[in-house]
Residue, then its C-alpha position, 0 to 999 in steps of 0.5 A: m209261349p203263346t198267350i191266351l186271348d180272353v174274348k169271352s168278356d166281349f160277349g154278354i152270353y158268357d156273363n150268365n154262361p161262363d162255360f158256354a161253347y159256341f160252334d154254330s156261327a155259320s147260323t148265328t154269330l155271337v154279338p159283342k157287347i159293344t155292338v149290342n150297346a151301340v145298336e141299343s143307343f141307335l134304336t132308342s135315340t136315332v132310329v131312322s133310315t139313313r139317306r131318307g130325309a133332311y130332318k135332324l135325326a136323319v142327318q144324325g143317322v147318316t153321320l153315324v153310318e158314315k163314321a162307321r164306314s170311315n172307321l172300317a175303311d181305316f181298319l181295313q186300310t181301304d177307301k171308304s167308297q169301297i165299303s158297302f153295308q148289306n143286310s144279308i149274304p145274298s144281297t152282298v153277293a148280288s151287289f158284288a156281282y151287279g157291281y163287277d165290270w163283266q165286260t172290261e174284265d172279259r167275263d161272261k160266266i158264273v160258276i156255282a157249286e150245286s151245294e151252294d146255299h139256296s139263297i146264294f144260288v138264286a141270287l146268282l141265277r138272277v144276276a146271270e139272267v139280268l146280265k145275260l151271263q152263262v151259268t155253270v153248275v158244278p156237281i158235288d159228290e158225296n165227299t163234297y168234291a167237285l166232279e169233272k162233269t159240269y152242267k151248263y144252262k141258261a139262267k131263267l127264273i120263273 
């Protein structure tokens, strides 16, 4: 018989709302107490932009970020150089696309579903423009199935 994993105790929102059911994680995800506490500690004791200075707090900030990078790399069983912290999904997508070795992999096209979120769509169009890649936009029907017909155009942002 499977055991029930109690994760509600990890999230402060459930302290005052024990029957709360949360279904909007695509918009905003719940933040665990341990993360809230770590952010509060950082904001009240360190609060620096890392890699921007050589003074004591800046060095502390870099140490904290590098420790987090190492811990995450260990957890994901990868090298810490493979861990990149980004501030948003569009910047993550752009960082990945700019860092991808398009020439070695013999790739020259980005395929985007027309239903893609605008922020991602624009980030990918900008990547295509800068890197001179082709863009194919795949139309989606009312049932969100990709249609056979695709639109091809050269990315050009104004």
